[in-house]
BAGUFI-172481 format. One record per residue (C-alpha): residue in three letters; x, y, z. Coordinates in pm, whole numbers. Layout:
<nodes>
<node><resn>ALA</resn><xx>X</xx><yy>Y</yy><zz>Z</zz></node>
...
</nodes>
This chain:
<nodes>
<node><resn>MET</resn><xx>-3970</xx><yy>-1733</yy><zz>-8468</zz></node>
<node><resn>ILE</resn><xx>-3900</xx><yy>-1681</yy><zz>-8098</zz></node>
<node><resn>GLU</resn><xx>-3745</xx><yy>-1988</yy><zz>-7938</zz></node>
<node><resn>GLU</resn><xx>-4010</xx><yy>-2223</yy><zz>-7804</zz></node>
<node><resn>ASP</resn><xx>-3833</xx><yy>-2265</yy><zz>-7470</zz></node>
<node><resn>LEU</resn><xx>-3867</xx><yy>-1890</yy><zz>-7413</zz></node>
<node><resn>TRP</resn><xx>-4243</xx><yy>-1928</yy><zz>-7456</zz></node>
<node><resn>ARG</resn><xx>-4296</xx><yy>-2242</yy><zz>-7253</zz></node>
<node><resn>PHE</resn><xx>-4445</xx><yy>-2066</yy><zz>-6949</zz></node>
<node><resn>GLU</resn><xx>-4679</xx><yy>-1855</yy><zz>-7160</zz></node>
<node><resn>SER</resn><xx>-4779</xx><yy>-2149</yy><zz>-7378</zz></node>
<node><resn>ARG</resn><xx>-4866</xx><yy>-2360</yy><zz>-7075</zz></node>
<node><resn>LEU</resn><xx>-5081</xx><yy>-2083</yy><zz>-6929</zz></node>
<node><resn>ILE</resn><xx>-5253</xx><yy>-2010</yy><zz>-7260</zz></node>
<node><resn>LYS</resn><xx>-5350</xx><yy>-2377</yy><zz>-7284</zz></node>
<node><resn>LYS</resn><xx>-5505</xx><yy>-2346</yy><zz>-6937</zz></node>
<node><resn>GLY</resn><xx>-5722</xx><yy>-2058</yy><zz>-7059</zz></node>
<node><resn>PHE</resn><xx>-5532</xx><yy>-1754</yy><zz>-6933</zz></node>
<node><resn>GLN</resn><xx>-5548</xx><yy>-1466</yy><zz>-7181</zz></node>
<node><resn>TYR</resn><xx>-5357</xx><yy>-1169</yy><zz>-7041</zz></node>
<node><resn>ILE</resn><xx>-5025</xx><yy>-1292</yy><zz>-6906</zz></node>
<node><resn>ALA</resn><xx>-4797</xx><yy>-1019</yy><zz>-6776</zz></node>
<node><resn>GLY</resn><xx>-4422</xx><yy>-1055</yy><zz>-6742</zz></node>
<node><resn>VAL</resn><xx>-4267</xx><yy>-832</yy><zz>-6476</zz></node>
<node><resn>ASP</resn><xx>-3903</xx><yy>-738</yy><zz>-6423</zz></node>
<node><resn>GLU</resn><xx>-3691</xx><yy>-453</yy><zz>-6290</zz></node>
<node><resn>ALA</resn><xx>-3379</xx><yy>-258</yy><zz>-6371</zz></node>
<node><resn>GLY</resn><xx>-3160</xx><yy>-79</yy><zz>-6122</zz></node>
<node><resn>ARG</resn><xx>-3139</xx><yy>-281</yy><zz>-5802</zz></node>
<node><resn>GLY</resn><xx>-2760</xx><yy>-269</yy><zz>-5797</zz></node>
<node><resn>PRO</resn><xx>-2662</xx><yy>89</yy><zz>-5889</zz></node>
<node><resn>LEU</resn><xx>-2546</xx><yy>346</yy><zz>-5636</zz></node>
<node><resn>ALA</resn><xx>-2766</xx><yy>618</yy><zz>-5784</zz></node>
<node><resn>GLY</resn><xx>-3102</xx><yy>666</yy><zz>-5946</zz></node>
<node><resn>PRO</resn><xx>-3440</xx><yy>497</yy><zz>-5909</zz></node>
<node><resn>VAL</resn><xx>-3532</xx><yy>134</yy><zz>-5947</zz></node>
<node><resn>VAL</resn><xx>-3759</xx><yy>94</yy><zz>-6249</zz></node>
<node><resn>ALA</resn><xx>-3996</xx><yy>-194</yy><zz>-6317</zz></node>
<node><resn>ALA</resn><xx>-4201</xx><yy>-286</yy><zz>-6620</zz></node>
<node><resn>ALA</resn><xx>-4496</xx><yy>-514</yy><zz>-6678</zz></node>
<node><resn>VAL</resn><xx>-4559</xx><yy>-635</yy><zz>-7033</zz></node>
<node><resn>ILE</resn><xx>-4844</xx><yy>-836</yy><zz>-7181</zz></node>
<node><resn>LEU</resn><xx>-4750</xx><yy>-987</yy><zz>-7517</zz></node>
<node><resn>PRO</resn><xx>-5011</xx><yy>-1131</yy><zz>-7752</zz></node>
<node><resn>PRO</resn><xx>-4987</xx><yy>-1508</yy><zz>-7804</zz></node>
<node><resn>SER</resn><xx>-4921</xx><yy>-1455</yy><zz>-8176</zz></node>
<node><resn>HIS</resn><xx>-4587</xx><yy>-1292</yy><zz>-8096</zz></node>
<node><resn>HIS</resn><xx>-4412</xx><yy>-1628</yy><zz>-8086</zz></node>
<node><resn>CYS</resn><xx>-4464</xx><yy>-1642</yy><zz>-8462</zz></node>
<node><resn>LEU</resn><xx>-4299</xx><yy>-1307</yy><zz>-8533</zz></node>
<node><resn>ASP</resn><xx>-3964</xx><yy>-1334</yy><zz>-8708</zz></node>
<node><resn>ASP</resn><xx>-3857</xx><yy>-1003</yy><zz>-8548</zz></node>
<node><resn>PHE</resn><xx>-3845</xx><yy>-1177</yy><zz>-8209</zz></node>
<node><resn>VAL</resn><xx>-3590</xx><yy>-1435</yy><zz>-8316</zz></node>
<node><resn>THR</resn><xx>-3312</xx><yy>-1279</yy><zz>-8106</zz></node>
<node><resn>LEU</resn><xx>-3521</xx><yy>-1167</yy><zz>-7809</zz></node>
<node><resn>ARG</resn><xx>-3318</xx><yy>-1205</yy><zz>-7491</zz></node>
<node><resn>GLU</resn><xx>-3319</xx><yy>-1052</yy><zz>-7147</zz></node>
<node><resn>SER</resn><xx>-3182</xx><yy>-699</yy><zz>-7147</zz></node>
<node><resn>LYS</resn><xx>-2835</xx><yy>-772</yy><zz>-7011</zz></node>
<node><resn>GLN</resn><xx>-2763</xx><yy>-1006</yy><zz>-7304</zz></node>
<node><resn>LEU</resn><xx>-2841</xx><yy>-740</yy><zz>-7565</zz></node>
<node><resn>THR</resn><xx>-2633</xx><yy>-455</yy><zz>-7699</zz></node>
<node><resn>PRO</resn><xx>-2779</xx><yy>-106</yy><zz>-7640</zz></node>
<node><resn>LYS</resn><xx>-2873</xx><yy>-89</yy><zz>-8008</zz></node>
<node><resn>ARG</resn><xx>-3062</xx><yy>-419</yy><zz>-7994</zz></node>
<node><resn>ARG</resn><xx>-3232</xx><yy>-315</yy><zz>-7669</zz></node>
<node><resn>GLU</resn><xx>-3358</xx><yy>1</yy><zz>-7837</zz></node>
<node><resn>PHE</resn><xx>-3477</xx><yy>-204</yy><zz>-8135</zz></node>
<node><resn>PHE</resn><xx>-3674</xx><yy>-442</yy><zz>-7916</zz></node>
<node><resn>TYR</resn><xx>-3801</xx><yy>-158</yy><zz>-7697</zz></node>
<node><resn>ASP</resn><xx>-3958</xx><yy>6</yy><zz>-8003</zz></node>
<node><resn>LEU</resn><xx>-4096</xx><yy>-327</yy><zz>-8122</zz></node>
<node><resn>ILE</resn><xx>-4246</xx><yy>-406</yy><zz>-7783</zz></node>
<node><resn>GLN</resn><xx>-4402</xx><yy>-59</yy><zz>-7765</zz></node>
<node><resn>THR</resn><xx>-4568</xx><yy>-123</yy><zz>-8100</zz></node>
<node><resn>MET</resn><xx>-4674</xx><yy>-484</yy><zz>-8055</zz></node>
<node><resn>ALA</resn><xx>-4753</xx><yy>-532</yy><zz>-7685</zz></node>
<node><resn>VAL</resn><xx>-5112</xx><yy>-565</yy><zz>-7571</zz></node>
<node><resn>SER</resn><xx>-5027</xx><yy>-347</yy><zz>-7271</zz></node>
<node><resn>ILE</resn><xx>-4722</xx><yy>-201</yy><zz>-7096</zz></node>
<node><resn>GLY</resn><xx>-4694</xx><yy>-56</yy><zz>-6746</zz></node>
<node><resn>VAL</resn><xx>-4393</xx><yy>113</yy><zz>-6590</zz></node>
<node><resn>GLY</resn><xx>-4334</xx><yy>173</yy><zz>-6220</zz></node>
<node><resn>MET</resn><xx>-4057</xx><yy>362</yy><zz>-6047</zz></node>
<node><resn>THR</resn><xx>-3932</xx><yy>405</yy><zz>-5691</zz></node>
<node><resn>GLY</resn><xx>-3693</xx><yy>686</yy><zz>-5604</zz></node>
<node><resn>VAL</resn><xx>-3392</xx><yy>709</yy><zz>-5375</zz></node>
<node><resn>LYS</resn><xx>-3581</xx><yy>846</yy><zz>-5073</zz></node>
<node><resn>TYR</resn><xx>-3797</xx><yy>535</yy><zz>-5059</zz></node>
<node><resn>ILE</resn><xx>-3496</xx><yy>311</yy><zz>-5123</zz></node>
<node><resn>ASP</resn><xx>-3304</xx><yy>471</yy><zz>-4837</zz></node>
<node><resn>HIS</resn><xx>-3599</xx><yy>476</yy><zz>-4597</zz></node>
<node><resn>TYR</resn><xx>-3694</xx><yy>112</yy><zz>-4650</zz></node>
<node><resn>ASN</resn><xx>-3456</xx><yy>-100</yy><zz>-4859</zz></node>
<node><resn>ILE</resn><xx>-3393</xx><yy>-188</yy><zz>-5221</zz></node>
<node><resn>LEU</resn><xx>-3603</xx><yy>-506</yy><zz>-5209</zz></node>
<node><resn>GLU</resn><xx>-3911</xx><yy>-325</yy><zz>-5080</zz></node>
<node><resn>ALA</resn><xx>-3850</xx><yy>-49</yy><zz>-5335</zz></node>
<node><resn>THR</resn><xx>-3833</xx><yy>-309</yy><zz>-5610</zz></node>
<node><resn>LYS</resn><xx>-4159</xx><yy>-468</yy><zz>-5502</zz></node>
<node><resn>ARG</resn><xx>-4325</xx><yy>-126</yy><zz>-5492</zz></node>
<node><resn>ALA</resn><xx>-4209</xx><yy>-43</yy><zz>-5845</zz></node>
<node><resn>MET</resn><xx>-4325</xx><yy>-382</yy><zz>-5974</zz></node>
<node><resn>LYS</resn><xx>-4670</xx><yy>-343</yy><zz>-5822</zz></node>
<node><resn>GLN</resn><xx>-4695</xx><yy>6</yy><zz>-5970</zz></node>
<node><resn>ALA</resn><xx>-4606</xx><yy>-133</yy><zz>-6312</zz></node>
<node><resn>ILE</resn><xx>-4882</xx><yy>-394</yy><zz>-6287</zz></node>
<node><resn>THR</resn><xx>-5146</xx><yy>-139</yy><zz>-6184</zz></node>
<node><resn>LYS</resn><xx>-5048</xx><yy>85</yy><zz>-6476</zz></node>
<node><resn>LEU</resn><xx>-5128</xx><yy>-181</yy><zz>-6734</zz></node>
<node><resn>ARG</resn><xx>-5421</xx><yy>-76</yy><zz>-6952</zz></node>
<node><resn>LEU</resn><xx>-5556</xx><yy>-430</yy><zz>-6923</zz></node>
<node><resn>GLN</resn><xx>-5516</xx><yy>-598</yy><zz>-6589</zz></node>
<node><resn>PRO</resn><xx>-5353</xx><yy>-942</yy><zz>-6621</zz></node>
<node><resn>ASP</resn><xx>-5520</xx><yy>-1267</yy><zz>-6526</zz></node>
<node><resn>TYR</resn><xx>-5178</xx><yy>-1419</yy><zz>-6454</zz></node>
<node><resn>VAL</resn><xx>-4841</xx><yy>-1265</yy><zz>-6361</zz></node>
<node><resn>LEU</resn><xx>-4494</xx><yy>-1404</yy><zz>-6424</zz></node>
<node><resn>VAL</resn><xx>-4228</xx><yy>-1221</yy><zz>-6224</zz></node>
<node><resn>ASP</resn><xx>-3852</xx><yy>-1249</yy><zz>-6220</zz></node>
<node><resn>ALA</resn><xx>-3727</xx><yy>-1379</yy><zz>-5884</zz></node>
<node><resn>VAL</resn><xx>-3935</xx><yy>-1151</yy><zz>-5656</zz></node>
<node><resn>ALA</resn><xx>-4245</xx><yy>-1264</yy><zz>-5468</zz></node>
<node><resn>LEU</resn><xx>-4509</xx><yy>-992</yy><zz>-5470</zz></node>
<node><resn>GLU</resn><xx>-4749</xx><yy>-1003</yy><zz>-5179</zz></node>
<node><resn>GLY</resn><xx>-5108</xx><yy>-934</yy><zz>-5277</zz></node>
<node><resn>VAL</resn><xx>-5060</xx><yy>-1019</yy><zz>-5645</zz></node>
<node><resn>SER</resn><xx>-5244</xx><yy>-1334</yy><zz>-5754</zz></node>
<node><resn>PRO</resn><xx>-5225</xx><yy>-1556</yy><zz>-5947</zz></node>
<node><resn>LEU</resn><xx>-4849</xx><yy>-1517</yy><zz>-5953</zz></node>
<node><resn>GLU</resn><xx>-4557</xx><yy>-1735</yy><zz>-6055</zz></node>
<node><resn>VAL</resn><xx>-4204</xx><yy>-1645</yy><zz>-5945</zz></node>
<node><resn>ILE</resn><xx>-3939</xx><yy>-1765</yy><zz>-6189</zz></node>
<node><resn>VAL</resn><xx>-3572</xx><yy>-1760</yy><zz>-6094</zz></node>
<node><resn>ARG</resn><xx>-3376</xx><yy>-1616</yy><zz>-6387</zz></node>
<node><resn>GLY</resn><xx>-3714</xx><yy>-1553</yy><zz>-6543</zz></node>
<node><resn>ASP</resn><xx>-3573</xx><yy>-1296</yy><zz>-6783</zz></node>
<node><resn>GLN</resn><xx>-3384</xx><yy>-1584</yy><zz>-6947</zz></node>
<node><resn>GLN</resn><xx>-3680</xx><yy>-1822</yy><zz>-6954</zz></node>
<node><resn>SER</resn><xx>-3993</xx><yy>-1623</yy><zz>-7030</zz></node>
<node><resn>ALA</resn><xx>-4061</xx><yy>-1403</yy><zz>-7335</zz></node>
<node><resn>SER</resn><xx>-4290</xx><yy>-1175</yy><zz>-7133</zz></node>
<node><resn>ILE</resn><xx>-4036</xx><yy>-1126</yy><zz>-6855</zz></node>
<node><resn>ALA</resn><xx>-3758</xx><yy>-1073</yy><zz>-7110</zz></node>
<node><resn>ALA</resn><xx>-3969</xx><yy>-804</yy><zz>-7275</zz></node>
<node><resn>ALA</resn><xx>-4031</xx><yy>-640</yy><zz>-6936</zz></node>
<node><resn>SER</resn><xx>-3658</xx><yy>-643</yy><zz>-6859</zz></node>
<node><resn>ILE</resn><xx>-3589</xx><yy>-461</yy><zz>-7187</zz></node>
<node><resn>VAL</resn><xx>-3853</xx><yy>-196</yy><zz>-7124</zz></node>
<node><resn>ALA</resn><xx>-3735</xx><yy>-136</yy><zz>-6768</zz></node>
<node><resn>LYS</resn><xx>-3370</xx><yy>-117</yy><zz>-6872</zz></node>
<node><resn>VAL</resn><xx>-3428</xx><yy>127</yy><zz>-7158</zz></node>
<node><resn>VAL</resn><xx>-3651</xx><yy>353</yy><zz>-6948</zz></node>
<node><resn>ARG</resn><xx>-3397</xx><yy>363</yy><zz>-6667</zz></node>
<node><resn>ASP</resn><xx>-3097</xx><yy>414</yy><zz>-6898</zz></node>
<node><resn>ARG</resn><xx>-3271</xx><yy>710</yy><zz>-7059</zz></node>
<node><resn>LEU</resn><xx>-3343</xx><yy>860</yy><zz>-6717</zz></node>
<node><resn>MET</resn><xx>-2980</xx><yy>824</yy><zz>-6610</zz></node>
<node><resn>THR</resn><xx>-2866</xx><yy>991</yy><zz>-6933</zz></node>
<node><resn>GLU</resn><xx>-3089</xx><yy>1287</yy><zz>-6845</zz></node>
<node><resn>TRP</resn><xx>-2954</xx><yy>1294</yy><zz>-6489</zz></node>
<node><resn>ASP</resn><xx>-2601</xx><yy>1307</yy><zz>-6631</zz></node>
<node><resn>ARG</resn><xx>-2679</xx><yy>1654</yy><zz>-6764</zz></node>
<node><resn>THR</resn><xx>-2821</xx><yy>1765</yy><zz>-6429</zz></node>
<node><resn>TYR</resn><xx>-2541</xx><yy>1613</yy><zz>-6221</zz></node>
<node><resn>PRO</resn><xx>-2230</xx><yy>1603</yy><zz>-6441</zz></node>
<node><resn>GLY</resn><xx>-1904</xx><yy>1449</yy><zz>-6332</zz></node>
<node><resn>TYR</resn><xx>-2023</xx><yy>1107</yy><zz>-6219</zz></node>
<node><resn>GLY</resn><xx>-2038</xx><yy>954</yy><zz>-6565</zz></node>
<node><resn>PHE</resn><xx>-2405</xx><yy>855</yy><zz>-6539</zz></node>
<node><resn>VAL</resn><xx>-2435</xx><yy>853</yy><zz>-6918</zz></node>
<node><resn>ARG</resn><xx>-2181</xx><yy>568</yy><zz>-6925</zz></node>
<node><resn>ASN</resn><xx>-2224</xx><yy>380</yy><zz>-6596</zz></node>
<node><resn>LYS</resn><xx>-2599</xx><yy>440</yy><zz>-6544</zz></node>
<node><resn>GLY</resn><xx>-2531</xx><yy>474</yy><zz>-6172</zz></node>
<node><resn>TYR</resn><xx>-2341</xx><yy>148</yy><zz>-6124</zz></node>
<node><resn>GLY</resn><xx>-2027</xx><yy>152</yy><zz>-5911</zz></node>
<node><resn>THR</resn><xx>-1763</xx><yy>167</yy><zz>-6182</zz></node>
<node><resn>PRO</resn><xx>-1412</xx><yy>295</yy><zz>-6097</zz></node>
<node><resn>GLU</resn><xx>-1498</xx><yy>624</yy><zz>-6269</zz></node>
<node><resn>HIS</resn><xx>-1813</xx><yy>659</yy><zz>-6061</zz></node>
<node><resn>LEU</resn><xx>-1645</xx><yy>567</yy><zz>-5732</zz></node>
<node><resn>ASN</resn><xx>-1365</xx><yy>813</yy><zz>-5797</zz></node>
<node><resn>ALA</resn><xx>-1619</xx><yy>1087</yy><zz>-5869</zz></node>
<node><resn>LEU</resn><xx>-1799</xx><yy>1005</yy><zz>-5545</zz></node>
<node><resn>THR</resn><xx>-1473</xx><yy>1056</yy><zz>-5358</zz></node>
<node><resn>GLN</resn><xx>-1403</xx><yy>1385</yy><zz>-5532</zz></node>
<node><resn>LEU</resn><xx>-1753</xx><yy>1532</yy><zz>-5551</zz></node>
<node><resn>GLY</resn><xx>-1947</xx><yy>1359</yy><zz>-5275</zz></node>
<node><resn>PRO</resn><xx>-2297</xx><yy>1221</yy><zz>-5332</zz></node>
<node><resn>SER</resn><xx>-2552</xx><yy>1394</yy><zz>-5552</zz></node>
<node><resn>PRO</resn><xx>-2923</xx><yy>1422</yy><zz>-5462</zz></node>
<node><resn>ILE</resn><xx>-2997</xx><yy>1105</yy><zz>-5662</zz></node>
<node><resn>HIS</resn><xx>-2738</xx><yy>889</yy><zz>-5485</zz></node>
<node><resn>ARG</resn><xx>-2855</xx><yy>615</yy><zz>-5250</zz></node>
<node><resn>LEU</resn><xx>-2717</xx><yy>703</yy><zz>-4909</zz></node>
<node><resn>SER</resn><xx>-2809</xx><yy>361</yy><zz>-4771</zz></node>
<node><resn>PHE</resn><xx>-2558</xx><yy>198</yy><zz>-5007</zz></node>
<node><resn>LYS</resn><xx>-2217</xx><yy>152</yy><zz>-4847</zz></node>
<node><resn>PRO</resn><xx>-1990</xx><yy>333</yy><zz>-5100</zz></node>
<node><resn>VAL</resn><xx>-2224</xx><yy>632</yy><zz>-5107</zz></node>
<node><resn>ARG</resn><xx>-2255</xx><yy>642</yy><zz>-4729</zz></node>
<node><resn>ALA</resn><xx>-1876</xx><yy>624</yy><zz>-4698</zz></node>
<node><resn>ALA</resn><xx>-1832</xx><yy>911</yy><zz>-4943</zz></node>
<node><resn>ALA</resn><xx>-2089</xx><yy>1121</yy><zz>-4756</zz></node>
<node><resn>GLN</resn><xx>-1920</xx><yy>1054</yy><zz>-4422</zz></node>
<node><resn>LYS</resn><xx>-1581</xx><yy>1137</yy><zz>-4569</zz></node>
<node><resn>GLY</resn><xx>-1718</xx><yy>1466</yy><zz>-4695</zz></node>
<node><resn>VAL</resn><xx>-1847</xx><yy>1553</yy><zz>-4347</zz></node>
<node><resn>GLY</resn><xx>-1512</xx><yy>1465</yy><zz>-4195</zz></node>
<node><resn>ASP</resn><xx>-1324</xx><yy>1677</yy><zz>-4448</zz></node>
<node><resn>ASN</resn><xx>-1550</xx><yy>1973</yy><zz>-4380</zz></node>
<node><resn>GLU</resn><xx>-1494</xx><yy>1940</yy><zz>-4007</zz></node>
<node><resn>GLN</resn><xx>-1118</xx><yy>1936</yy><zz>-4059</zz></node>
<node><resn>GLN</resn><xx>-1143</xx><yy>2245</yy><zz>-4278</zz></node>
<node><resn>ASP</resn><xx>-1347</xx><yy>2424</yy><zz>-4010</zz></node>
<node><resn>ILE</resn><xx>-1084</xx><yy>2336</yy><zz>-3747</zz></node>
<node><resn>GLY</resn><xx>-813</xx><yy>2470</yy><zz>-3974</zz></node>
<node><resn>ARG</resn><xx>-996</xx><yy>2798</yy><zz>-4024</zz></node>
<node><resn>THR</resn><xx>-1068</xx><yy>2850</yy><zz>-3653</zz></node>
<node><resn>GLY</resn><xx>-743</xx><yy>2716</yy><zz>-3506</zz></node>
</nodes>
């Protein structure tokens, strides 16, 4: 069965009478491109008895194959799942933290059953109550771990689709993170429409592109 320490927050709340406990987490705060995606997941209390959940971990500790396995299992077993997403325009206009909060709140509102308690990984959400913020919550709470898996798989699939629309950056491999391949492509190609211009490497690449164009114009007119 799922490790008891990964269910300790949910077990405590269930004993207090809470029924629909939602875990909330995000994927995509760090990448240079693409949206930030959040998920909210309500797992039934009986899930801690399921043998299939024996290796449930937060998304970064799982191989892509295991993430997909748990994603399908969560889709089948969860009481309710909500997904929220905030795009690059909002990220650039405000900041990544505010974009993350927006996506998380969207995910909660998209739950079929509204939770009577929310566990969230590391981010305080104004206006959401009752709420418990858990640092490294994706490593301590089954519900948050499930949310991290859903958010990660949804975002990875989106970035794979964007790779076909904007080839050359290696999105299918780096999912928008600043790998050497991605940074080199930014230098060569400049930013795409899904790049975050408020992030320093992207802004530098955009400014370099403007400078190069100006030099080319001078060369043509001189």
